[in-house]
C-alpha positions in Angstrom: 0.5 63.3 10.2 -0.6 66.9 9.7 -3.6 66.6 12.7 -0.7 66.3 14.7 -1.3 65.0 18.2 -4.7 62.5 18.4 -5.0 62.5 14.5 -4.3 58.9 14.4 -7.2 58.0 16.6 -9.2 60.5 14.9 -8.4 58.8 12.0 -9.2 56.1 13.2 -12.8 57.3 14.2 -13.7 59.2 10.9 -12.6 56.8 8.7 -12.4 52.9 10.2 -8.2 53.1 10.0 -6.3 50.9 12.0 -4.1 53.2 13.8 -1.3 49.6 13.9 -1.0 50.1 9.8 -1.7 54.3 10.2 1.8 53.8 12.5 3.5 52.0 10.0 2.9 54.4 7.1 4.1 57.2 9.3 6.9 54.9 9.9 7.3 54.6 5.6 7.1 58.1 5.0 9.9 59.1 7.9 12.7 56.1 7.0 12.0 55.8 3.7 11.9 51.6 3.3 8.8 49.4 2.9 7.7 47.8 5.1 6.4 43.8 4.4 4.6 41.6 6.5 6.7 38.4 6.9 3.6 36.0 7.8 6.0 32.9 7.0 8.5 33.6 10.0 5.6 33.6 11.9 4.7 30.9 14.6 7.1 27.5 15.0 8.0 25.5 11.8 6.4 21.8 10.6 8.8 19.3 12.2 9.2 18.0 8.5 10.6 21.7 8.1 13.6 20.5 10.1 13.8 17.0 9.7 13.0 16.3 6.1 13.0 12.5 6.4 11.3 12.0 8.9 8.0 11.6 7.4 9.0 9.0 5.2 11.0 7.6 7.8 8.0 6.9 9.6 6.2 5.4 6.5 9.2 2.8 6.3 8.3 1.7 10.0 4.8 1.8 10.0 3.8 0.8 6.2 4.8 -3.2 6.5 2.8 -3.6 10.0 -0.4 -2.0 8.3 -3.5 -3.2 7.4 -6.3 -2.0 5.9 -10.3 -1.8 6.9 -10.9 -5.8 6.8 -14.9 -4.7 5.5 -13.9 -2.2 3.0 -15.9 0.0 4.4 -13.2 2.6 4.2 -10.2 3.6 3.7 -8.5 3.9 6.5 -5.0 2.0 7.3 -4.8 0.6 11.2 -1.4 -0.2 12.4 -0.1 -2.5 15.2 2.4 0.7 17.0 1.5 3.4 19.1 3.2 6.9 18.3 5.5 6.2 21.9 6.6 3.1 19.8 7.4 5.0 16.2 8.9 7.5 18.3 11.3 4.8 20.1 11.9 3.0 17.3 13.4 6.1 14.8 15.9 6.8 17.3 17.1 2.9 17.6 16.8 2.2 14.1 17.4 5.3 12.0 19.5 7.2 14.7 17.0 10.5 15.8 18.0 12.2 18.9 15.3 12.6 21.5 15.7 15.8 21.5 15.5 16.0 17.7 11.6 14.4 17.5 8.5 15.7 18.4 6.4 14.9 21.5 4.3 11.9 21.5 0.9 14.0 20.4 2.8 15.5 17.2 3.9 11.9 16.6 0.5 11.1 17.1 -0.8 14.3 14.3 1.8 12.9 12.2 0.5 9.1 11.8 -3.1 10.6 11.8 -2.0 12.7 8.5 -0.6 10.0 6.5 -3.9 8.1 7.1 -2.9 5.7 10.1 -5.1 4.5 12.7 -5.1 2.6 15.7 -7.5 0.3 15.4 -9.4 -1.2 18.9 -8.3 -4.9 19.8 -11.9 -6.9 19.8 -11.6 -9.0 22.8 -14.7 -11.4 22.2 -12.6 -13.3 19.9 -9.7 -15.9 20.1 -6.7 -14.5 18.5 -5.5 -16.7 15.4 -1.3 -16.4 15.6 1.0 -19.0 14.1 3.9 -19.6 16.4 6.1 -18.0 13.3 4.6 -14.8 13.5 6.4 -12.2 14.4 9.8 -14.2 13.2 8.2 -14.0 9.7 7.3 -9.9 10.0 10.7 -9.8 11.7 12.1 -11.1 8.3 9.9 -9.4 5.8 11.0 -6.0 7.3 14.1 -7.1 6.1 13.5 -7.8 2.4 10.8 -5.4 2.0 13.5 -2.7 3.1 16.0 -4.0 0.4 13.9 -3.1 -2.4 14.0 0.3 -0.7 17.6 0.8 -0.5 18.7 -1.3 -3.6 17.9 0.3 -6.7 18.0 -3.1 -8.8 15.2 -4.6 -6.8 11.4 -4.2 -7.5 9.0 -4.9 -4.7 5.4 -6.1 -6.3 2.4 -6.9 -3.7 0.3 -9.8 -5.2 -3.2 -11.1 -4.6 -6.5 -11.6 -5.6 -10.1 -10.2 -4.2 -13.1 -11.9 -3.6 -15.0 -12.9 -6.6 -17.7 -11.0 -7.5 -21.3 -11.2 -8.8 -22.7 -10.1 -12.2 -25.8 -9.2 -12.6 -28.9 -6.8 -11.5 -27.6 -6.9 -7.9 -27.5 -4.8 -5.0 -23.9 -3.8 -4.0 -24.9 -1.9 -0.5 -24.1 1.5 -1.9 -25.8 4.5 -2.7 -26.3 6.8 -5.7 -28.1 10.2 -6.3 -30.3 8.6 -8.9 -32.7 6.3 -8.2 -31.8 2.3 -8.9 -33.4 -0.1 -8.6 -32.2 -3.9 -8.5 -33.1 -7.5 -8.1 -34.7 -8.0 -4.9 -32.2 -11.1 -4.1 -28.8 -11.8 -5.5 -29.8 -15.5 -7.0 -28.5 -16.3 -10.4 -25.4 -14.3 -11.8 -25.4 -13.9 -15.5 -21.3 -15.0 -14.3 -18.8 -14.2 -11.9 -15.3 -12.0 -12.5 -12.5 -12.1 -9.7 -10.0 -9.1 -9.6 -6.6 -9.9 -9.2 -4.0 -7.1 -8.6 -0.5 -6.5 -8.6 0.8 -3.0 -6.8 3.9 -1.3 -6.8 4.0 0.1 -3.0 6.8 2.1 -3.6 5.4 3.8 -7.1 2.4 3.4 -6.1 0.8 1.8 -9.2 -1.8 -0.7 -9.8 -2.6 -3.2 -12.7 -5.8 -4.9 -12.5 -6.7 -8.5 -14.0 -10.3 -9.9 -14.3 -10.7 -13.0 -14.9 -14.2 -15.0 -15.2 -12.1 -18.7 -14.7 -10.2 -20.1 -11.7 -7.7 -17.9 -9.9 -4.8 -20.9 -10.3 -0.9 -21.3 -10.7 -0.8 -21.1 -14.2 -3.0 -17.6 -14.0 -1.3 -15.7 -11.1 2.1 -16.6 -13.3 0.4 -15.6 -16.7 -1.0 -12.4 -15.1 3.0 -11.7 -13.9 4.1 -12.5 -17.3 1.8 -10.0 -18.9 2.5 -7.6 -16.2 6.7 -8.1 -17.0 6.2 -7.6 -21.4 4.1 -4.5 -20.9 6.1 -2.6 -18.0 9.8 -4.4 -18.2 11.0 -1.4 -20.7 10.6 1.2 -17.6 12.9 -1.2 -15.4 15.9 -1.9 -17.3 18.3 -1.5 -14.3 16.1 -3.9 -12.2 17.4 -7.4 -11.4 15.5 -8.9 -8.8 11.9 -8.8 -8.1 10.4 -9.5 -4.6 6.7 -10.2 -4.9 4.8 -10.1 -1.3 1.8 -12.8 -0.9 -0.3 -14.6 1.3 0.9 -18.3 1.7 -2.5 -19.1 0.1 -3.6 -22.9 -1.6 -2.6 -21.6 -5.4 0.4 -19.5 -4.8 2.5 -21.1 -1.7 6.0 -21.5 -2.0 4.7 -25.2 -1.5 2.3 -25.6 -4.5 4.3 -27.5 -7.4 2.7 -25.8 -10.2 3.4 -22.2 -8.9 6.9 -23.2 -8.0 7.4 -24.5 -11.6 5.5 -21.6 -13.4 7.9 -19.4 -11.1 11.3 -20.9 -12.0 10.6 -21.3 -15.7 9.7 -17.3 -15.6 13.1 -16.6 -14.0 15.1 -18.4 -16.8 13.1 -16.8 -19.5 13.2 -12.9 -18.4 16.5 -13.9 -16.3 15.3 -12.1 -13.3 15.9 -12.8 -10.0 12.7 -13.6 -7.8 12.6 -13.6 -3.9 8.9 -14.5 -2.8 8.3 -13.0 1.0 5.1 -14.6 2.4 2.8 -12.9 4.6 1.9 -15.3 7.6 -1.4 -16.8 7.9 -4.3 -14.9 9.1 -2.0 -11.8 8.4 -2.8 -11.6 4.5 -4.3 -8.4 5.2 -1.1 -6.3 6.2 -0.5 -7.0 2.2 -0.2 -3.9 0.4 -2.4 -4.8 -2.4 -5.5 -5.5 -0.1 -5.2 -1.2 0.8 -6.9 -0.9 -2.7 -9.9 -3.2 -2.6 -11.5 -0.9 -0.4 -11.5 1.9 -3.0 -12.7 -0.2 -5.6 -15.7 -1.4 -3.4 -16.4 2.0 -2.6 -16.2 2.8 -6.7 -19.2 0.2 -8.0 -21.2 -0.2 -4.5 -23.6 2.3 -5.7 -24.1 1.1 -8.9 -24.9 -1.6 -11.3 -22.4 -4.2 -12.6 -24.4 -6.0 -14.8 -21.8 -6.7 -17.4 -18.7 -7.7 -16.7 -17.4 -4.6 -19.0 -19.3 -2.2 -16.5 -17.2 -3.6 -14.0 -14.2 -3.3 -15.7 -14.8 0.8 -16.7 -15.7 1.5 -12.9 -12.2 -0.3 -12.0 -10.5 2.1 -14.5 -12.0 5.2 -13.3 -10.9 4.5 -9.6 -7.9 6.3 -8.6 -5.2 5.4 -6.3 -3.4 8.3 -5.0 -4.1 10.7 -7.9 -3.4 7.3 -10.3 -5.6 5.2 -12.8 -4.8 1.5 -12.9 -3.8 -0.5 -15.7 -6.9 -2.6 -16.1 -7.1 -6.0 -18.4 -9.5 -8.9 -19.1 -7.9 -12.4 -19.1 -10.1 -14.6 -21.2 -8.0 -17.8 -21.0 -9.5 -20.5 -18.7 -7.7 -22.3 -16.5 -7.8 -25.6 -14.7 -7.3 -26.7 -11.4 -5.5 -29.3 -9.5 -2.6 -29.4 -12.0 0.2 -31.2 -9.8 3.8 -32.1 -10.2 5.1 -35.9 -9.2 7.7 -36.3 -6.4 10.2 -36.2 -8.6 9.4 -33.4 -11.1 9.0 -31.3 -7.7 12.5 -32.6 -6.8 14.0 -31.2 -9.5 12.2 -27.9 -9.4 13.6 -27.6 -5.7 17.1 -27.9 -6.8 16.7 -24.9 -8.7 15.3 -22.6 -5.4 16.8 -21.4 -2.3 14.4 -21.6 1.2 15.4 -19.2 4.0 17.4 -21.1 7.1 17.8 -18.0 9.9 20.4 -19.1 11.7 20.7 -16.0 13.9 16.9 -16.9 14.9 17.0 -19.5 17.7 13.7 -20.2 18.4 12.8 -19.8 14.1 15.8 -20.9 12.3 14.2 -22.2 9.5 11.2 -20.1 7.8 12.0 -21.5 4.5 8.1 -21.8 3.8 7.7 -18.2 3.4 11.2 -16.9 2.1 12.9 -18.5 -1.3 15.0 -17.4 -3.4 15.0 -18.4 -7.0 18.2 -16.9 -9.3 18.1 -16.8 -12.8 21.7 -18.0 -12.4 20.6 -21.7 -11.3 20.7 -24.2 -13.4 
């Protein structure tokens, strides 16, 4: 200020000061007010700042239609919906206006940020699609949404992974240290099957390993173990929604499975709603997403013992959380069935869905079954 006219330029040349900073300093001296940069006010705010429920609403729309990478080589999720379709559904189902929502490009960025990607459709393979597929997905959306809307309902996603050979075998992964395996995966010591119970709304995972068969009895025993150990956290839960694929040992026509589920309902006084994914679409079941992480956690190592496989499973993380891992040592026999008379008694205690509003497929009772604890 004492240098007068040209002083700012001279200070810039001699001392390397920025003239804008000098001007701000002079303004502070003359006004007595300290100037603070408001960097946070620069640029446009993220759309979720204006619409705090937007990302959660997008998840609700997309989540039940997403599937994991079928090869388990990545943790990427794929969705059947485009960004423009998601935008339109937000308007139709959640009441957003066109002016409120961001552009399709921004919506595409948000979908990518949430972990969803579009998967190119392969034209070389025939599509396997059951006639009731779309109707089943529509009903699944209604059933699964009820778990979000009603605090007395807990949603579980159940499924088994393919058997894992235990031995000095190459699993196709990479390691930073030299790891040698047998040149052929012959004669494993044993095999284990991981079976998972996943809580989509809580992002919690429970893994059960067995060297025996994954049968109807095994599945319900695992469910009982989960509920015995975790029910203290869910005192307000009155209904369990169980998402599964329609497999041979857990479908709603499997007599032993239905018998055990009915017994579970009466013993623990819980309502059960079985909601199955349609044939050839089990990859949309949320539990499928965790198997890729499990594969990545142990692929570069040798699973020489069952305990080794369990340890790797305990160390994996899903959304920053370690799973609860247990080994089931009981042996299970296959082929356990009920007589027609016994199954007839079980059928009287369950209610299968008949949707009179759906003209083309009014009967979806094979995929949606309710068992109430008040039934006799």
